[in-house]
NUBA-614534 format. One record per atom (N, C-alpha, C, CB): y, z, x; residue in one letter. Coordinates in pm, whole numbers, padded with zeros to 5 digits, always signed. Each point is the difference from the previous one (the first is absolute). Glycine has a CB too. Example, Ala and Ser with C-alpha at 12.3 -4.5 7.8 and 13.67 -1.06 7.14 Angstrom:
2
-00569+00780+01319A+00119+00000-00089A+00120+00000+00090A-00117+00125-00189A+00222-00197+00154S+00119+00006+00082S+00109+00073-00077S-00063-00215+00118S
END
This chain:
117
+00067+01671+00826K-00143-00011-00012K-00032-00090-00118K-00035+00228+00102K-00065-00313-00085V-00039-00095-00103V-00150+00010-00023V+00190-00154+00061V-00230+00152-00186Q-00139-00009-00038Q-00011-00107-00107Q-00045+00245+00058Q-00055-00330-00048A-00016-00106-00099A-00147-00029-00023A+00221-00100+00068A-00250+00048-00186K-00136-00046-00028K+00010-00125-00085K-00094+00234+00014K+00007-00329+00016A-00006-00123-00078A-00116+00012-00097A+00099-00138+00190A-00076+00093-00312M-00104+00006-00103M-00023-00138-00057M+00062+00237-00055M-00187-00276+00046R-00033-00123-00072R+00016+00030-00147R-00162-00081+00180R+00213-00013-00253V+00022+00017-00143V-00085-00101-00074V+00236+00085+00037V-00246-00076-00169P-00094-00087-00071P+00042-00147-00010P-00062+00200-00128P+00091-00258+00243T+00021-00144+00010T-00072-00044+00127T+00226+00005-00124T-00245-00133+00140V-00073-00050+00117V+00079+00020+00129V-00112-00166-00147V+00243+00141+00146N+00077-00005+00123N+00103+00110+00020N-00035-00237-00013N+00081+00300-00092V+00116+00088+00009V-00040+00142+00042V+00113-00138-00176V-00029+00198+00259S-00016+00140+00039S+00131+00073-00020S-00178-00060+00166S+00167+00191-00161C+00116+00087-00020C+00008+00098+00116C-00016-00023-00253C+00133+00043+00307L+00022+00100+00104L+00069+00120-00062L+00015-00177+00180L-00068+00294-00155D+00061+00126-00040D+00051+00062+00130D-00152+00034-00207D+00284-00028+00222I+00062+00041+00127I+00075+00131-00021I+00021-00242+00074I-00049+00340+00011T+00071+00127-00004T+00071+00019+00133T-00168+00099-00162T+00297-00068+00156V+00082+00013+00120V+00074+00133-00004V+00027-00251+00016V-00038+00328+00092L+00080+00120+00015L+00125-00039+00078L-00206+00155-00007L+00319-00157-00060C+00124-00049+00059C+00073+00111+00077C+00019-00168-00187C+00056+00128+00287A+00075+00095+00083A+00125+00052-00070A-00086-00117+00202A+00137+00040-00298T+00121+00040-00073T-00026-00008-00150T+00146-00081+00189T-00058+00142-00266D-00012-00003-00146D+00015-00142-00052D+00090+00234-00013D-00167-00266-00090I+00002-00134-00060I-00003+00012-00151I-00116-00098+00202I+00145-00012-00268T-00012-00007-00146T-00075-00127-00036T+00216+00131-00032T-00273-00132-00087V-00069-00119-00049V+00096-00118-00006V-00157+00145-00134V+00277-00123+00082D+00097-00110-00011D+00036-00058+00136D+00091+00107-00205D-00073-00022+00304R+00036-00048+00135R-00113-00081+00061R+00149+00200+00031R-00270-00149-00040V-00116-00071+00055V-00018-00135-00068V-00110+00219+00052V+00115-00220-00185N-00018-00125-00073N+00110-00100+00032N-00114+00126-00182N+00237-00079+00196S+00109-00094+00032S-00018-00059+00140S+00155+00129-00150S-00205-00050+00244L-00025-00052+00136L-00109-00106-00001L+00070+00221+00096L-00178-00196-00171F-00107-00100-00009F+00046-00125-00075F-00169+00184+00007F+00248-00168-00111A+00051-00115-00074A+00085-00087+00092A-00002+00132-00215A+00088-00071+00293R+00086-00074+00093R-00082-00067+00110R+00187+00161-00048R-00286-00089+00101A-00085-00057+00106A-00078-00121-00051A-00019+00227+00104A-00021-00226-00229A-00074-00113-00057A+00089-00121-00023A-00155+00163-00108A+00284-00140+00092Q+00093-00109-00032Q+00068-00061+00121Q+00035+00110-00214Q-00029-00036+00325Q+00073-00051+00116Q-00058+00057+00128Q+00208-00022-00139Q-00174-00039+00249G-00043+00051+00129G-00139-00046+00040G+00143+00194-00040G-00198-00127+00140A-00126-00041+00061A-00120+00009-00094A+00094+00075+00215A-00087+00008-00318L-00114+00016-00090L+00003-00093-00121L-00009+00234+00073L+00117-00310-00088K+00009-00093-00113K-00116-00100+00008K+00253+00025-00009K-00324-00039-00101G-00116-00089-00004G-00131+00068+00036G+00153-00183+00056G-00144+00294+00018L-00119+00076+00035L-00022+00115-00097L+00033-00062+00241L+00076+00125-00279L-00002+00115-00090L+00063-00040-00133L+00012+00161+00196L-00069-00113-00305D+00061-00020-00130D+00015+00136-00066D-00098-00234-00022D+00171+00237-00088Y+00036+00125-00067Y+00001-00025-00149Y+00137+00078+00199Y-00194+00013-00274T+00002-00013-00145T+00025+00135-00065T-00157-00195+00014T+00227+00192-00126E+00024+00121-00079E-00074-00006-00133E+00225+00025+00109E-00296-00134-00134F-00067-00020-00127F-00144+00049+00006F+00148-00197-00046F-00201+00246-00066P-00141+00041-00002P-00091-00122+00020P+00056+00192-00154P-00156-00176+00237H-00093-00109+00030H-00143+00050-00005H+00174-00112+00142H-00265+00018-00154A-00143+00026+00020A-00041-00071+00128A-00045+00021-00252A-00064+00020+00309S-00042-00056+00129S-00011-00152-00002S-00121+00212+00043S+00076-00270-00153C-00018-00145-00006C+00134-00076+00011C-00204+00037-00140C+00315+00030+00116D+00132-00064+00011D+00032-00039+00143D+00077+00133-00196D-00145-00076+00294F+00031-00025+00140F-00097-00099+00065F+00095+00229+00012F-00188-00282-00091N-00092-00101+00051N+00078-00125+00040N-00187+00090-00145N+00163-00139+00265H+00067-00116+00058H+00149+00024+00028H-00164-00142-00120H+00202+00266+00138D+00138+00030+00042D+00007-00017+00152D+00036+00164-00195D+00060-00242+00246P+00005-00031+00142P+00056+00112+00089P+00026-00234-00069P+00027+00340+00011H+00061+00107+00079H-00108+00088+00065H+00201-00002-00153H-00165+00064+00264S-00092+00093+00066S-00009+00132-00075S+00053-00107+00219S+00053+00144-00288A+00000+00121-00083A+00107-00013-00108A-00082+00140+00195A+00053-00084-00310I+00095+00005-00111I+00017+00147-00037I-00065-00234-00087I+00183+00289+00112I+00027+00139-00032I+00013+00015-00152I+00115+00036+00224I-00191+00054-00281D+00004+00028-00143D+00094+00118-00022D-00238-00088-00036D+00365+00057+00011A+00103+00103-00011A-00024+00096-00116A+00160-00160+00100A-00236+00118-00199S-00029+00089-00113S-00090+00116+00042S+00025-00195-00156S-00088+00184+00271Q-00091+00103+00049Q+00057+00084+00114Q-00184-00148-00069Q+00305+00119+00115T+00061+00077+00108T+00029+00141-00048T+00101-00209+00099T-00139+00307-00017S+00029+00139-00035S+00035+00080+00124S-00155-00016-00198S+00231+00122+00178V+00037+00091+00107V-00034+00141-00046V+00185-00154+00085V-00256+00227-00001S-00033+00138-00029S+00084+00088+00091S-00236-00060-00072S+00297+00163+00014G+00096+00077+00078G+00115-00093+00029G-00178+00151+00103G+00214-00164+00020S+00106-00095+00035S-00039-00091+00117S+00166+00166-00082S-00291-00149+00134R-00038-00077+00119R-00139-00064-00006R+00146+00152+00124R-00224-00122-00223L-00135-00057-00009L+00002-00119-00095L-00105+00226+00048L+00096-00344+00011L+00012-00126-00073L-00137-00060-00026L+00224-00039+00105L-00244-00014-00226N-00122-00072-00033N+00038-00137-00054N-00124+00217-00048N+00064-00321+00106L+00025-00139-00038L-00130-00067-00039L+00198-00011+00154L-00187-00090-00238V-00114-00086-00031V+00041-00144+00033V-00086+00158-00184V+00000-00226+00258A+00024-00140+00035A-00125-00080-00036A+00161+00063+00188A-00142-00178-00248W-00108-00090-00039W-00005-00117+00098W+00025+00066-00243W-00143-00125+00259F-00011-00122+00080F-00128-00074-00032F+00134+00107+00182F-00129-00238-00170D-00119-00084-00014D-00056-00018+00141D+00089-00121-00210D-00203+00181+00236N-00058+00000+00134N-00006-00138+00063N-00133+00196-00067N+00072-00288-00002E-00024-00132+00058E+00124-00089-00004E-00238+00020-00068E+00306-00023-00044W+00114-00090-00016W+00117+00040+00090W-00072-00043-00236W+00103+00172+00238G+00107+00048+00086G-00031-00025+00147G+00055+00174-00169G-00179-00145+00209F-00042-00024+00139F+00008-00148+00035F-00150+00200-00013F+00102-00285-00076A+00004-00145+00025A+00144-00048+00018A-00212-00029-00132A+00303+00084+00054N+00141-00038+00014N+00057+00046+00133N+00025+00011-00247N-00066+00106+00296R+00049+00045+00131R-00057-00089+00110R+00018+00237-00085R-00141-00284+00070M-00058-00090+00101M+00075-00133+00001M-00225+00109-00029M+00269-00155-00087L+00082-00122-00005L+00134+00024+00070L-00110-00068-00217L+00168+00187+00198D+00124+00034+00070D-00019-00004+00151D+00069+00144-00194D-00181-00090+00241V-00028+00002+00144V-00018-00143+00052V-00109+00227-00022V+00034-00308-00051A-00021-00140+00042A+00133-00074+00004A-00230+00002-00100A+00314+00018-00002E+00131-00065-00001E+00085+00045+00118E-00012-00015-00250E+00006+00143+00281H+00077+00053+00114H-00046-00066+00130H+00030+00220-00119H-00162-00229+00140F-00051-00060+00123F+00033-00149+00007F-00183+00169+00003F+00175-00238-00116L+00036-00142+00000L+00148-00020+00032L-00181-00043-00169L+00264+00125+00111T+00144-00008+00026T+00030+00033+00145T+00048+00061-00238T-00110+00045+00288T+00023+00043+00138T-00050-00107+00098T-00021+00242-00070T-00097-00299+00045S-00052-00100+00092S+00083-00126-00005S-00229+00094-00028S+00283-00129-00089N+00089-00117-00011N+00130+00024+00076N-00100-00057-00224N+00154+00177+00214D+00122+00035+00070D-00022-00003+00151D+00072+00140-00194D-00188-00092+00239L-00031+00002+00142L-00017-00143+00054L-00110+00226-00027L+00046-00314-00051S-00020-00137+00047S+00131-00077+00011S-00226+00003-00105S+00326+00035+00025K+00132-00065+00007K+00074+00039+00127K+00010-00003-00249K-00042+00123+00302E+00067+00049+00120E-00052-00065+00126E+00037+00214-00115E-00158-00270+00113T-00059-00056+00122T+00023-00149+00007T-00172+00178-00001T
END
């Protein structure tokens, strides 16, 4: 089960997600943070997700191109299965970067298709 809320913070563009997850198995803060750190560095989420362990203020994420930045300093586990995460994002800048990704994908796909005909 997942519950989340997005909060506008005292900057023009940046928001914060407060995410609570009831996990099916026992977890630890270290395990969760290591999984997010790895996902941000490699695989399908590289470039979309970022990860930080340093203290930040909301203005630090202005013009960040990632869709979400996991704030590992805020990860917590209650009991052994109730996980709470904080993720930051720049509403407009992150979205604009995803739209560029989509445009690039369509341009690449249409170029590949035209070569086949």
